[in-house]
C-alpha positions, 0 to 999 in steps of 0.5 A, a space after each residue: 070163873 066159870 062159865 055160867 052153865 057149868 057153876 054149881 047152883 046157889 045153895 038154898 036155905 033150909 026153909 021150914 016144911 011147915 008151908 006147901 011151898 017150903 016143901 017144894 023147895 025141900 024136894 028140889 033141894 033133894 033133887 039138886 043133891 041126887 043130880 050132884 051125886 049123879 055128876 061125882 058118880 060119873 067124873 069118879 067113873 072117869 079118874 085115871 088110876 095111873 100107877 095104881 092100876 098096876 099095883 096088886 096092893 091097890 087091887 087086893 085092898 079095894 077087894 078087901 073093902 068088899 070082902 070086909 064089909 060082907 064080913 060084917 054083915 055075916 059074921 062080925 056084928 052076928 056073932 060079935 068076931 073080928 076077922 081074926 077071931 073067925 080064922 082062928 076058930 075055925 082053925 081050930 075047928 079044922 084041926 083041934 087043938 094047935 099050939 100058941 106057935 102054930 096058930 100064930 104063924 097060921 095068922 101071922 101074929 106076934 106072940 103079944 097079938 096072939 096072946 090077947 086074942 086068946 084071953 078074949 076069947 077064952 073070956 068068952 068061954 070059947 076056947 081054953 089051954 090045956 097042957 100039951 101032952 107031949 111036951 109039959 112046957 107048952 099048951 095047946 089051944 082047943 075049943 069048949 063045946 061053946 066054942 065048937 057050937 060058935 065055929 060050926 054056926 060061923 061056917 054056916 053063915 060065912 057060905 052065903 058070903 062066900 056065895 055073894 063074894 063069888 058071884 063075878 067069878 067062875 068057879 075057876 077064876 075064884 080057884 085061881 084067885 084063891 091060888 094066886 093070893 096065897 102065893 103072895 101071902 107065901 104061902 103056896 109054891 112060887 114060880 
């Protein structure tokens, strides 16, 4: 049993806010919840990470939570795009026509997943499939005029998102982080 000073305060029944005393009780309950929240934050700050402190995957996942929230705020919700759809649009904007194989390798997607992704974007009239002029057995994926406009708008909207993510890094740290993450993903030279 906890000593009297460490016990959680008893839960109060919610009173109708029709009376002045009920309103005061409601304010007191909100104040208690705020204090409990502060105590929880302090307790969380004291949690030892143990082996997690050395695991790259844990730290990448924690950073991804922040990055994905910013993506949703700046791009996902406003443009109704998933992260992979945004990436595909940016690749097509930067490179022009690409084959499905090139897109699948760059985005690290399987053929069925890429096919569904292309179908979704084609249904939104953002891209089209064209025969490859050099190889009649394959296709090129190209942006439509609507897709180019959306890609340009997304590229512009990504700039403030990226600034928010870089706030805690120097330019050199930002460049180094991108290089290191590319290496982890197998996209850069290993040491």
